[in-house]
Residue, then its C-alpha position, 0 to 999 in steps of 0.5 A: m522481504s517485501v513491503l505490504l501497503i494498506g489503505r483505502w480509496d476515497a473517490e479517485t484518491l487512494e489513501i495509504e494508511e499502513s505499511h508493514t514489512v513482510g517475508d516475500g510472499d508470506q500470505e499467512a502474515i498478510d492474512a493475519l494483517l488484513s483479517e481484523r479489518s471490516g469493510s473494503w481495503w485495498a492491499c498490495e505486497y510490493l517486492v521492495d525493501r523500502h516503504s518509499d519504493a512501494v508507494q512510488r510502485a503503487h503510484e506508478e500503477l494508478a490509472s490516469g486521473q487517480l491520485l495517492v496520498d501517503e498518510a502512513e509516512g508522508f512520502e510524496p511520489a515522483p510524478 
């Protein structure tokens, strides 16, 4: 299983708004979750089992000066 994080950028802050468990590489499920959204959304699938692990990975991949806020579950990634 994988965790799909969905969010939006607000200036230099990535706000995670949703988290979904999907099958590894299940593009059909990912497309279905993203199909009804309009505007610019950020989404990324992480090959991890827990939401907190996906958020931590997303945080680690951000460029210097960018922040991440987990609105979905309130997880605070380690620096």
